[in-house]
C-alpha positions in Angstrom: -23.3 23.1 -16.4 -19.5 22.5 -16.2 -18.4 18.9 -16.5 -16.5 17.4 -13.5 -12.7 17.0 -14.1 -11.5 13.4 -14.4 -8.6 14.1 -12.0 -8.6 13.5 -8.3 -5.6 13.9 -6.0 -5.6 12.7 -2.4 -3.1 13.1 0.5 -3.4 10.6 3.3 -1.9 9.7 6.6 -1.5 5.9 6.5 -1.0 3.3 9.2 0.7 0.1 7.9 0.2 -3.1 9.9 2.2 -6.0 8.6 0.9 -9.6 8.7 4.4 -10.9 9.1 3.6 -14.4 7.9 6.9 -16.2 7.8 7.2 -19.9 6.6 11.0 -19.9 6.6 11.3 -21.0 10.2 13.3 -17.8 11.0 10.3 -16.0 12.8 10.9 -12.9 10.6 8.9 -9.6 11.1 9.0 -6.0 10.1 7.7 -3.1 12.2 4.4 -1.4 11.8 4.4 2.3 11.1 2.6 5.4 9.9 3.6 7.6 7.0 2.2 10.0 4.3 0.8 8.8 1.0 -0.3 10.5 -2.2 -2.5 9.1 -4.8 -3.6 10.3 -8.2 -6.9 9.0 -9.7 -8.2 9.4 -13.3 -11.9 8.8 -13.9 -12.8 7.1 -17.2 -16.5 7.5 -16.3 -18.4 8.6 -13.1 -18.0 5.0 -11.8 -14.7 3.7 -13.1 -11.3 5.2 -12.1 -7.6 4.1 -12.0 -5.6 5.1 -9.0 -1.8 5.3 -8.7 -0.8 5.1 -5.0 2.6 6.6 -4.2 4.7 6.9 -1.1 8.3 7.6 -0.2 10.5 4.6 0.4 9.7 3.3 3.9 12.5 2.1 6.3 11.6 -0.9 8.4 13.4 -2.9 11.1 13.8 -6.6 10.3 13.7 -9.0 13.3 14.0 -12.7 13.8 11.9 -13.3 16.9 13.0 -10.5 19.3 16.5 -10.2 17.7 17.0 -7.2 15.5 18.7 -8.4 12.2 18.9 -5.0 10.6 16.9 -2.6 8.3 15.5 -2.4 4.8 13.6 0.1 2.7 10.7 -0.7 0.4 9.1 1.4 -2.2 5.5 0.1 -2.9 3.8 1.9 -5.8 0.3 0.3 -6.4 -2.1 0.7 -9.3 -5.7 -0.1 -8.8 -8.8 -0.1 -10.9 -11.8 1.2 -8.9 -15.5 1.1 -9.1 -17.2 4.2 -7.5 -20.8 3.8 -6.4 -22.8 6.9 -7.4 -26.3 6.0 -6.2 -25.7 7.2 -2.7 -26.4 10.8 -1.5 -23.4 12.4 0.1 -21.0 9.6 0.9 -19.2 8.0 -2.1 -18.0 4.5 -1.5 -15.6 2.7 -3.8 -13.9 -0.7 -4.3 -10.6 -1.4 -6.0 -8.3 -4.2 -7.1 -4.9 -4.0 -8.8 -1.2 -4.7 -8.7 1.6 -3.7 -6.3 5.3 -3.7 -7.2 7.5 -3.4 -4.2 11.2 -2.7 -4.6 13.5 -3.5 -1.6 16.6 -1.4 -1.3 19.2 -0.5 1.3 19.0 -4.0 2.9 21.3 -4.1 5.8 20.9 -7.4 7.6 24.3 -8.8 8.3 24.3 -12.1 6.5 20.6 -12.5 5.7 19.2 -11.3 2.4 15.9 -11.0 0.5 14.8 -10.8 -3.1 15.1 -7.2 -4.5 11.4 -7.0 -5.6 7.9 -8.4 -5.1 4.8 -8.2 -7.3 1.4 -9.0 -5.9 -2.2 -8.1 -5.8 -3.8 -5.3 -3.9 -7.4 -4.9 -2.7 -9.0 -1.6 -1.7 -12.2 -0.2 -0.2 -12.9 3.4 0.7 -15.3 6.2 1.3 -15.2 9.8 0.1 -17.2 12.4 2.1 -17.7 15.5 0.0 -16.9 18.8 1.8 -17.7 21.0 -1.2 -17.6 20.8 -5.0 -13.9 20.0 -5.1 -12.8 18.9 -1.6 -13.5 15.6 0.2 -12.5 13.7 3.3 -11.3 10.2 2.5 -11.1 6.9 4.5 -9.3 4.1 2.7 -8.3 0.5 3.6 -6.0 -1.6 1.4 -4.7 -5.1 1.6 -1.4 -5.4 -0.3 0.3 -8.8 -0.9 4.1 -8.5 -0.6 6.3 -11.6 -0.3 10.0 -12.3 -0.7 12.4 -15.2 -0.6 15.0 -15.2 2.2 18.7 -16.0 1.9 21.1 -16.9 4.7 24.8 -17.1 3.9 23.8 -17.0 0.2 21.5 -20.0 0.5 17.8 -19.6 -0.2 15.7 -20.7 2.8 12.7 -22.9 2.3 9.4 -21.0 2.5 8.6 -17.3 2.1 8.4 -14.2 4.2 5.0 -12.6 3.5 4.7 -9.0 4.8 1.1 -8.6 3.4 0.3 -5.3 5.1 -3.1 -3.8 5.8 -3.0 -0.1 5.3 -5.6 2.2 6.8 -5.6 5.8 5.6 -7.3 9.1 6.4 -6.9 12.1 4.1 -8.1 14.9 2.0 -9.0 14.7 -1.7 -9.2 17.5 -4.3 -11.1 17.0 -7.6 -9.9 19.4 -10.3 
């Protein structure tokens, strides 16, 4: 009997919903959006895997209340360590936890600024529904902790802007 490959690649359509928790007093927010995501998993055992989650830099509109301040891009690669439950017949649930590094670029806010990067935790839960030996349908939910300091006129504002998005993804996986 052939041994299953340790590599799994998924492509997902993801909806990002930002928490927009702003304690700076500026009432900051970024827009919600949908975008494609790719992840690569390596299984160390049938139950334990590491997943690298990748997406293209995402452009967001930054607002203060209802006033548009400008735009920014963020690149949010995330690495999680997952536990896959194998005792179930058919559906394969998993839980993951790891780190996110977000790099902010192309910040165009006309007088306001933010830190260039953020490092935070990420939590994940998902289900793989096998279609055949190699293919599966995937449902995935992640909570990613992204925060930044805010600067106005070069002066750091008290408090932080926490984007902390919840990401819900639906996609296809292929196990080599």
